[in-house]
C-alpha positions in Angstrom: -60.9 -55.5 166.2 -59.1 -58.8 166.7 -55.3 -59.1 166.4 -53.7 -62.1 164.8 -51.0 -63.8 166.8 -47.3 -63.7 165.6 -47.0 -66.9 163.6 -44.2 -68.4 161.6 -45.5 -68.7 158.1 -45.3 -72.1 156.5 -44.4 -70.3 153.2 -41.5 -68.4 154.8 -39.1 -71.4 154.3 -39.3 -70.9 150.5 -37.7 -67.5 150.3 -37.7 -63.9 151.5 -40.9 -61.9 152.2 -42.0 -59.9 149.1 -45.5 -58.6 150.0 -47.3 -58.3 153.3 -50.9 -57.6 154.2 -51.2 -56.1 157.7 -54.7 -55.9 159.3 -56.5 -55.3 156.0 -60.1 -54.4 156.2 -62.7 -53.4 153.5 -66.3 -52.3 154.1 -69.1 -51.8 151.6 -72.3 -50.0 152.2 -75.2 -52.1 151.2 -78.1 -49.8 151.7 -80.4 -48.9 154.6 -77.5 -47.8 156.7 -75.8 -51.2 156.8 -72.2 -51.9 156.2 -70.9 -55.2 154.8 -67.5 -56.1 156.4 -66.1 -57.9 153.3 -62.6 -58.2 154.8 -61.8 -57.9 158.5 -58.4 -57.6 160.0 -56.7 -60.0 157.6 -52.9 -60.4 157.8 -50.5 -62.6 155.9 -47.3 -62.6 153.9 -46.3 -63.7 150.4 -42.8 -65.1 150.0 -40.6 -65.6 147.0 -41.1 -69.1 145.5 -44.0 -69.9 147.8 -47.8 -70.4 147.3 -50.3 -69.1 149.9 -53.9 -70.3 149.3 -56.9 -68.3 150.4 -59.7 -70.8 150.7 -63.4 -70.2 151.3 -66.8 -70.4 149.7 -68.3 -67.6 147.6 -68.8 -64.5 149.7 -66.0 -65.3 152.1 -64.0 -62.2 151.1 -61.0 -64.0 149.5 -61.3 -62.3 146.1 -61.9 -58.9 147.8 -58.6 -59.4 149.7 -56.8 -60.2 146.4 -58.3 -57.1 144.7 -57.0 -55.0 147.7 -53.5 -56.4 147.1 -53.8 -55.7 143.3 -54.8 -52.1 144.0 -58.2 -52.5 142.4 -60.0 -51.7 145.7 -59.3 -49.0 148.2 -58.4 -50.1 151.8 -60.8 -49.2 154.6 -58.0 -50.0 157.0 -54.7 -51.7 157.3 -51.4 -51.6 155.3 -49.8 -53.3 152.4 -46.1 -53.5 152.0 -44.1 -54.4 148.9 -40.4 -55.2 149.3 -40.6 -53.9 152.8 -42.0 -50.5 152.0 -45.7 -49.4 152.5 -47.6 -49.2 149.3 -48.9 -45.8 148.3 -50.5 -45.9 144.8 -51.7 -42.3 144.3 -50.6 -41.5 140.7 -50.8 -43.2 137.4 -47.0 -43.5 137.3 -47.0 -45.1 140.8 -49.7 -47.5 139.8 -47.9 -48.6 136.7 -44.7 -49.1 138.7 -46.7 -51.2 141.2 -48.3 -53.3 138.5 -44.8 -54.1 137.2 -44.3 -56.0 140.5 -47.8 -57.3 141.2 -49.9 -59.0 138.5 -53.5 -60.3 138.8 -54.8 -63.3 136.8 -58.6 -63.4 136.5 -61.0 -66.3 137.0 -62.5 -66.2 133.5 -59.8 -66.4 130.8 -62.3 -65.6 128.0 -63.6 -62.4 129.6 -60.0 -61.4 130.5 -58.9 -61.3 126.8 -60.2 -58.9 124.2 -62.0 -60.9 121.6 -61.1 -58.6 118.7 -57.3 -58.9 119.3 -54.9 -61.7 118.6 -52.6 -63.4 121.0 -49.7 -61.4 119.6 -51.4 -58.1 120.5 -52.3 -59.3 124.0 -48.6 -60.0 124.7 -46.8 -57.3 122.7 -48.6 -54.5 124.5 -47.4 -55.4 128.0 -43.9 -56.2 126.7 -43.6 -52.7 125.2 -45.0 -51.2 128.4 -42.9 -53.1 131.0 -39.8 -54.3 129.1 -38.4 -51.1 127.6 -35.7 -51.8 124.9 -36.5 -55.5 124.7 -36.7 -57.4 121.4 -40.5 -57.6 121.4 -40.8 -60.5 119.0 -38.3 -62.6 121.0 -39.9 -61.6 124.3 -43.4 -62.6 123.1 -42.1 -66.0 121.8 -40.3 -66.5 125.1 -43.5 -65.9 127.1 -45.4 -68.4 125.0 -42.6 -70.9 125.6 -42.8 -70.2 129.4 -46.5 -71.2 129.4 -45.9 -74.1 127.1 -47.8 -72.8 124.1 -45.5 -74.0 121.4 -44.7 -73.7 118.6 -45.3 -70.0 119.0 -46.3 -69.5 115.3 -49.3 -71.7 115.9 -50.8 -69.3 118.5 -49.6 -65.8 117.7 -52.2 -65.1 115.1 -55.1 -66.7 116.8 -58.0 -64.9 118.5 -59.4 -65.9 122.0 -62.4 -67.8 120.6 -60.0 -70.0 118.6 -58.3 -71.2 121.7 -59.5 -73.8 124.3 -60.1 -72.7 127.9 -56.8 -74.0 129.1 -55.0 -72.2 126.2 -56.7 -68.9 127.0 -55.7 -69.2 130.6 -52.1 -69.8 129.5 -52.2 -66.6 127.5 -53.5 -64.8 130.6 -50.5 -66.1 132.5 -48.1 -65.1 129.7 -49.5 -61.6 129.7 -49.1 -61.3 133.5 -45.5 -62.6 133.2 -44.7 -59.9 130.5 -44.4 -57.4 133.4 -41.7 -59.6 135.0 -43.6 -59.5 138.4 -42.5 -60.6 141.8 -46.0 -61.3 142.9 -48.8 -63.2 141.1 -52.4 -63.0 142.4 -54.3 -65.9 140.8 -58.1 -65.7 141.5 -59.7 -69.1 141.0 -57.4 -69.7 137.9 -58.7 -73.2 137.2 -62.4 -73.1 138.4 -63.7 -72.4 134.9 -61.6 -75.0 133.2 -62.4 -78.7 132.4 -61.6 -81.0 135.2 -59.2 -82.9 132.9 -56.8 -80.0 132.5 -57.0 -78.3 135.9 -54.1 -80.4 137.3 -52.1 -79.6 134.2 -52.6 -75.8 134.7 -51.8 -76.1 138.4 -48.6 -78.0 137.4 -47.7 -75.1 135.1 -48.2 -72.5 137.9 -46.1 -74.7 140.2 -43.3 -74.7 137.7 -43.5 -71.0 137.1 -43.4 -70.1 140.8 -40.4 -72.3 141.3 -38.5 -71.3 138.2 -39.2 -67.6 138.4 -39.3 -67.5 142.2 -42.8 -65.9 142.2 -44.7 -65.1 145.4 -48.0 -66.6 144.5 -51.5 -66.0 146.1 -53.9 -68.8 145.0 -57.6 -68.0 145.5 -59.8 -71.0 145.5 -63.0 -72.6 147.0 -61.4 -76.0 146.5 -59.4 -77.0 149.5 -58.3 -80.2 147.9 -56.4 -78.4 145.2 -55.0 -76.1 147.8 -53.6 -79.1 149.6 -51.9 -80.3 146.4 -50.6 -76.9 145.4 -50.0 -74.6 148.4 -47.4 -74.2 151.1 -49.8 -72.5 153.5 -53.6 -72.4 153.6 -55.6 -69.5 155.0 -59.3 -70.4 155.5 -61.6 -67.4 155.2 -65.2 -67.1 156.3 -67.3 -63.9 156.4 -64.2 -61.8 155.7 -61.9 -63.1 158.4 -59.3 -65.8 158.6 -60.7 -68.6 160.8 -57.8 -71.0 160.4 -54.3 -71.0 159.0 -51.3 -73.3 158.8 -49.2 -75.6 156.6 -51.4 -77.0 153.8 -50.9 -80.6 154.7 -51.7 -80.0 158.3 -54.8 -77.9 157.7 -56.3 -80.4 155.3 -55.3 -83.6 157.3 -56.1 -82.2 160.7 -58.5 -79.3 160.4 -59.4 -77.6 163.7 -62.1 -75.0 162.9 -65.6 -76.4 162.3 -65.8 -74.5 159.0 -62.5 -76.0 157.8 -63.8 -79.4 158.7 -66.9 -78.7 156.7 -64.8 -77.8 153.6 -62.5 -80.8 154.0 -65.4 -83.3 154.5 -67.1 -82.1 151.3 -63.9 -82.1 149.2 -63.8 -84.6 146.4 -60.2 -85.9 146.7 -58.7 -89.1 145.3 -56.7 -89.6 148.5 -60.0 -89.6 150.5 -59.2 -86.2 152.0 -61.1 -85.9 155.2 -62.7 -89.3 155.0 -62.1 -89.8 158.8 -63.9 -86.6 159.7 -67.4 -86.8 161.2 -69.8 -83.9 161.3 -70.6 -82.6 164.8 -73.8 -84.0 166.3 -76.8 -81.6 165.6 -78.0 -79.6 168.5 -80.5 -76.8 168.6 -79.1 -73.3 168.0 -81.5 -70.7 169.6 -82.7 -68.3 167.0 -81.1 -70.3 164.1 -81.0 -73.6 162.3 -79.8 -76.8 164.0 -77.0 -79.1 163.2 -74.6 -76.8 161.5 -76.8 -75.9 158.6 -77.9 -72.3 157.6 -77.1 -69.8 155.0 -73.5 -68.7 154.0 -72.3 -65.2 154.6 -73.6 -62.5 152.3 -76.3 -59.7 152.1 -79.8 -60.9 151.9 -83.1 -59.1 151.8 -81.3 -55.8 152.5 -80.2 -57.0 156.0 -76.7 -57.5 157.3 -75.5 -61.1 157.0 -75.6 -63.3 160.1 -72.7 -62.7 162.4 -71.8 -59.4 160.7 -72.1 -55.9 161.9 -74.2 -52.9 161.0 -73.2 -49.3 160.3 -71.9 -49.1 163.9 -69.1 -51.5 162.9 -69.9 -53.9 165.8 -69.4 -57.7 165.2 -72.2 -59.8 166.7 -70.3 -62.9 167.8 -68.7 -65.6 165.7 -69.9 -65.3 162.1 -70.0 -69.1 161.7 -72.2 -69.6 164.8 -75.5 -69.8 162.8 -74.2 -72.8 160.9 -72.1 -74.5 163.6 -73.3 -77.5 165.7 -70.9 -76.5 168.5 -72.2 -72.9 168.9 -73.4 -71.7 172.3 -74.2 -68.3 173.8 -70.5 -67.4 174.1 -70.1 -67.9 170.4 -73.1 -65.8 169.5 -72.0 -63.0 171.8 -68.2 -62.7 171.2 -66.2 -63.2 168.0 -63.0 -65.3 168.8 -59.6 -64.1 167.8 -57.1 -66.4 166.1 -55.7 -68.7 168.8 -52.2 -69.9 168.2 -51.9 -73.7 168.6 -48.3 -74.2 167.4 -45.6 -72.2 165.7 -47.4 -72.3 162.4 -51.0 -73.1 163.3 -53.9 -70.9 164.5 -57.7 -71.1 164.4 -60.5 -68.8 165.6 -62.9 -70.9 167.6 -64.1 -71.0 171.3 -64.4 -74.9 171.1 -61.1 -76.0 169.5 -60.7 -78.9 171.9 -64.3 -80.0 171.5 -64.1 -79.8 167.7 -61.0 -82.0 167.4 -61.6 -84.6 164.7 -60.0 -87.4 166.8 -62.3 -86.7 169.7 -65.4 -86.7 167.4 -64.3 -89.9 165.8 -64.0 -91.7 169.1 -67.1 -90.3 170.7 
């Protein structure tokens, strides 16, 4: 198992530490004696008023990590702390108390809302559950005001199918805020919305985290939106963090080849990554050339490339089948995160060779 270096989080400047993930791991059995290492030794902190973005393609493990923090999956290994105390959710009462501090917003706002109930019902129920003694009607109207669904009377009696995608997601945010949480876990909150309103919804989340001092985990496959929105970016691949650092630095000067791949393919109006050049293709013994290849994930009942079997062993760097810099060392040994500065780290044996500036001048 690799151990992350001690880093100063770029999100720590915003406020105190609220939640911490320490060496989290999650394994799933996928048949034929194989084990899928969905999350491997992942560590990070969530700070009051700050946004930490987990970025990666489908199958990278970012949503699994969020579900671990939400208490929706059992840990295989590691520890979660909340307000400095280890989390132990063993009873229904403990889980309810935990959910009053940690709320999860799902990717699909339509599936997250019960189609047979009105907006009023969706908000009144958590208010009664988490805000004992509150004026329910005033609290519900206040929640709609917080997410900018006004006037409230226009929305209280509506059903989910009568709302737009953006309005449904705002109701999902309002329902989460009814618990008055300290931590908000947002899993791809804008990926199913029209492009024209994504920035508007991210602006709302930015306002909420600042005004309510929320510790926000933002799950996304879009590194361009993470640059706009987050204080710190953690890039995940095959269940592990391969690069981390301040959002602006990670997107403007990515060091890991996988991060460079994400940045170079990001549609960004500021030409995010326009100066990056893909590594020159070279043969990868036993695999595709030139940084192509399949992403992580089970296929044909076999363990994904770079992942272990039931023994728990890790066969080299998981990105090596897709990386143009990969050599025998990469395929034999999985690199740990290597600290490059007080706030930057990446897991690659060829960080100097993969520097964008060196590739651009070569």
